C-alpha positions as CSV (number, residue, x, y, z in Angstrom):
1,M,0.0,0.0,0.0
2,K,2.7,2.5,1.0
3,R,4.8,1.6,-2.1
4,I,1.8,2.4,-4.3
5,V,1.2,5.7,-2.7
6,Y,4.9,6.7,-2.9
7,T,5.0,5.7,-6.5
8,L,2.0,7.9,-7.3
9,V,3.4,10.8,-5.5
10,L,6.7,10.5,-7.4
11,V,4.9,10.3,-10.7
12,C,2.9,13.4,-9.9
13,C,5.9,15.4,-8.8
14,I,7.7,14.5,-12.1
15,Q,4.6,15.4,-14.1
16,Y,4.3,18.7,-12.2
17,T,7.9,19.6,-13.0
18,F,7.6,19.0,-16.8
19,A,4.0,20.3,-17.3
20,Q,4.3,23.9,-16.2
21,D,4.7,25.3,-19.8
22,T,1.7,23.4,-20.9
23,L,-0.3,24.7,-18.0
24,E,0.7,28.3,-18.6
25,A,-0.3,28.1,-22.2
26,R,-3.7,26.3,-21.9
27,T,-5.3,27.0,-18.5
28,P,-7.9,29.8,-18.4
29,M,-6.8,30.9,-14.9
30,P,-4.9,34.1,-14.7
31,H,-1.7,33.0,-13.1
32,R,0.9,34.5,-15.5
33,T,2.9,37.0,-13.5
34,G,5.2,38.5,-16.2
35,D,8.3,37.1,-14.6
36,D,10.3,33.8,-14.4
37,S,9.2,32.9,-10.9
38,P,9.5,29.1,-10.2
39,P,6.3,27.0,-10.0
40,H,4.3,27.6,-6.8
41,F,1.2,26.4,-5.1
42,D,-2.0,28.1,-6.5
43,K,-5.1,27.7,-4.4
44,E,-7.2,28.4,-7.5
45,K,-6.3,25.0,-8.7
46,I,-7.9,23.2,-5.7
47,F,-11.1,21.4,-6.5
48,T,-13.6,19.5,-4.3
49,G,-16.8,17.7,-4.7
50,G,-18.1,14.2,-4.5
51,G,-20.5,11.7,-5.9
52,L,-22.2,8.3,-5.6
53,S,-21.1,4.8,-6.7
54,L,-23.1,1.7,-7.6
55,G,-21.9,-1.8,-8.3
56,Y,-23.6,-5.0,-9.2
57,G,-22.2,-8.3,-10.3
58,T,-23.2,-12.0,-10.8
59,N,-20.1,-14.1,-10.6
60,Q,-19.8,-17.9,-11.4
61,N,-17.6,-19.6,-8.8
62,G,-15.3,-22.6,-9.2
63,D,-17.7,-24.8,-7.4
64,N,-20.5,-24.1,-9.9
65,T,-22.3,-21.8,-7.5
66,T,-23.2,-18.1,-8.1
67,N,-22.5,-15.0,-6.1
68,N,-24.7,-11.9,-6.4
69,T,-23.0,-8.8,-5.2
70,F,-24.4,-5.3,-4.7
71,N,-22.5,-2.1,-3.7
72,I,-23.5,1.5,-3.0
73,G,-21.4,4.3,-1.7
74,A,-20.9,8.0,-1.2
75,I,-17.5,9.6,-2.1
76,P,-16.4,13.1,-1.0
77,D,-13.1,14.2,-2.4
78,I,-10.6,17.1,-2.6
79,G,-7.8,17.5,-5.2
80,Y,-5.4,19.7,-7.0
81,S,-4.9,20.2,-10.8
82,L,-1.2,19.9,-11.4
83,S,-1.7,20.6,-15.2
84,N,-4.1,20.1,-18.0
85,L,-2.9,16.5,-18.0
86,V,-3.0,15.5,-14.4
87,D,-5.1,15.9,-11.2
88,V,-4.2,14.4,-7.9
89,G,-6.2,14.2,-4.7
90,I,-7.6,12.5,-1.6
91,S,-10.9,10.6,-1.5
92,T,-12.9,9.3,1.4
93,S,-16.0,7.0,1.1
94,I,-18.5,5.0,3.0
95,N,-19.7,1.8,1.3
96,Y,-22.4,-0.8,1.9
97,T,-21.8,-4.1,0.1
98,S,-23.9,-7.3,0.1
99,T,-22.9,-10.6,-1.3
100,T,-25.3,-13.6,-1.4
101,N,-24.6,-17.3,-2.3
102,S,-28.0,-19.0,-2.3
103,A,-26.5,-22.5,-2.8
104,Y,-24.8,-22.4,0.5
105,D,-27.4,-20.1,2.2
106,T,-24.5,-17.7,2.9
107,K,-24.7,-13.9,3.1
108,F,-22.1,-11.2,3.7
109,H,-23.0,-7.6,4.6
110,Y,-20.2,-5.1,4.8
111,T,-20.2,-1.5,6.0
112,T,-16.8,0.0,5.3
113,Y,-15.1,3.4,5.5
114,S,-12.3,4.2,3.1
115,L,-9.4,6.6,2.6
116,G,-7.5,6.8,-0.7
117,A,-5.3,8.9,-2.9
118,F,-6.0,9.2,-6.6
119,V,-4.4,10.4,-9.8
120,R,-6.4,11.3,-12.9
121,I,-4.6,11.4,-16.2
122,Y,-6.2,13.2,-19.1
123,P,-4.9,12.0,-22.5
124,M,-7.8,14.0,-24.0
125,N,-9.8,16.9,-22.6
126,N,-13.0,14.9,-21.9
127,F,-11.5,11.4,-21.2
128,F,-9.4,10.3,-18.2
129,I,-7.8,7.3,-16.6
130,Q,-8.0,7.1,-12.8
131,L,-5.8,5.1,-10.4
132,M,-6.6,5.0,-6.7
133,P,-5.0,2.9,-3.9
134,E,-7.3,2.8,-0.9
135,Q,-7.4,1.6,2.7
136,D,-10.8,0.2,3.8
137,W,-12.0,-0.8,7.3
138,G,-15.2,-1.5,9.0
139,R,-17.6,-4.3,10.0
140,A,-18.8,-7.4,8.2
141,K,-21.8,-9.6,9.1
142,E,-21.6,-13.2,7.9
143,I,-24.9,-15.2,8.0
144,T,-24.6,-18.9,7.3
145,S,-27.6,-21.2,7.7
146,G,-29.2,-18.8,10.1
147,Y,-26.0,-18.2,12.3
148,T,-24.6,-14.7,12.4
149,T,-20.9,-13.8,12.9
150,I,-19.7,-10.2,13.3
151,L,-16.2,-9.4,12.1
152,K,-14.0,-6.4,12.2
153,I,-12.4,-6.1,8.8
154,K,-9.5,-4.2,7.1
155,S,-8.6,-4.4,3.5
156,N,-6.6,-2.8,0.8
157,S,-8.0,-1.8,-2.6
158,F,-6.4,-0.7,-5.8
159,L,-9.1,0.8,-8.0
160,A,-8.4,1.5,-11.7
161,G,-10.8,2.7,-14.4
162,V,-11.7,5.1,-17.2
163,G,-14.0,8.1,-17.0
164,F,-15.6,10.9,-19.0
165,G,-16.2,14.5,-18.0
166,E,-16.0,17.9,-19.8
167,R,-13.2,19.2,-17.6
168,M,-11.6,22.6,-17.7
169,I,-9.4,23.8,-14.9
170,G,-11.2,26.4,-12.9
171,E,-14.7,25.4,-14.1
172,S,-17.3,23.1,-12.5
173,Y,-17.9,19.8,-14.2
174,F,-19.7,16.5,-13.9
175,Y,-18.0,13.1,-14.6
176,T,-18.8,9.4,-14.9
177,L,-16.4,6.7,-14.1
178,I,-16.2,2.9,-14.4
179,M,-13.7,1.1,-12.1
180,V,-12.7,-2.3,-10.9
181,D,-10.5,-3.3,-7.9
182,L,-7.3,-5.0,-9.1
183,G,-6.2,-5.7,-5.5
184,K,-8.1,-9.0,-5.1
185,D,-8.5,-8.5,-1.3
186,R,-11.3,-10.8,0.1
187,Y,-12.8,-8.1,2.3
188,S,-12.6,-5.3,-0.3
189,P,-16.0,-3.6,-0.6
190,Y,-15.6,-3.7,-4.4
191,N,-15.1,-7.5,-4.8
192,S,-17.2,-10.7,-4.5
193,Y,-15.9,-13.3,-2.1
194,N,-16.9,-17.0,-1.9
195,S,-16.0,-18.3,1.5
196,S,-16.2,-22.0,0.5
197,T,-13.6,-21.8,-2.3
198,G,-11.7,-18.6,-1.3
199,Q,-12.4,-17.2,-4.8
200,V,-12.4,-13.4,-5.2
201,S,-14.2,-12.0,-8.3
202,L,-14.3,-8.5,-9.7
203,V,-17.4,-6.3,-9.5
204,P,-17.7,-3.4,-11.9
205,I,-18.3,-0.1,-10.0
206,V,-19.9,2.9,-11.7
207,R,-19.4,6.3,-10.2
208,G,-21.0,9.7,-11.0
209,G,-19.7,12.9,-9.4
210,F,-19.3,16.6,-9.5
211,N,-16.2,18.8,-8.9
212,F,-15.8,22.5,-8.6
213,Y,-13.0,25.0,-7.8
214,P,-14.0,26.9,-4.7
215,F,-11.2,29.5,-4.8
216,R,-11.5,30.3,-8.5
217,K,-11.5,34.1,-9.0
218,R,-14.2,35.2,-11.4
219,Q,-13.1,37.5,-14.3
220,K,-14.6,41.0,-14.2
């Protein structure tokens, strides 16, 4: 988990160093000062917002049984536009996940809280790739043949996906995003887990959100 975060931070720092000329030329925000001052933090490039996520999957297990998984979550976030190519930020979330295997009369219910760091890379203005390592923790309720077990859980997720949003630095925008968890953690809120076989299956997650720049100075 730490190695992933450190790698993302390093990539973003390198991108920030080499993207300043592009940012000066393309961003609509008035940050040209007329001198050769080195790059500096600009609060006008801070964005915030949030959204909702939904996930549903029907997965065939190795023992010929089927898992049905449903996920719903809320995601506030805050970030910084390093350039027209890259955003970085921090995301928090609360998720509810339910997985049912009717053949074994087994149900899992998760309520998890998450903290993650994300990077969005924009190869085109309206299209982006998002990577987000995340730490999840909370409680799980396992119901098997009428018996209930309560578990404290902790998991690591590594979400990756593609999104669409008409983004322009300094302006409000909506986005949609499709992601999967590549981490394969059994207690991740974004996966489907079969306790009888130990099989972990991916569940597609669809997110819709809104971001805006609260410190953007309006032109007179």
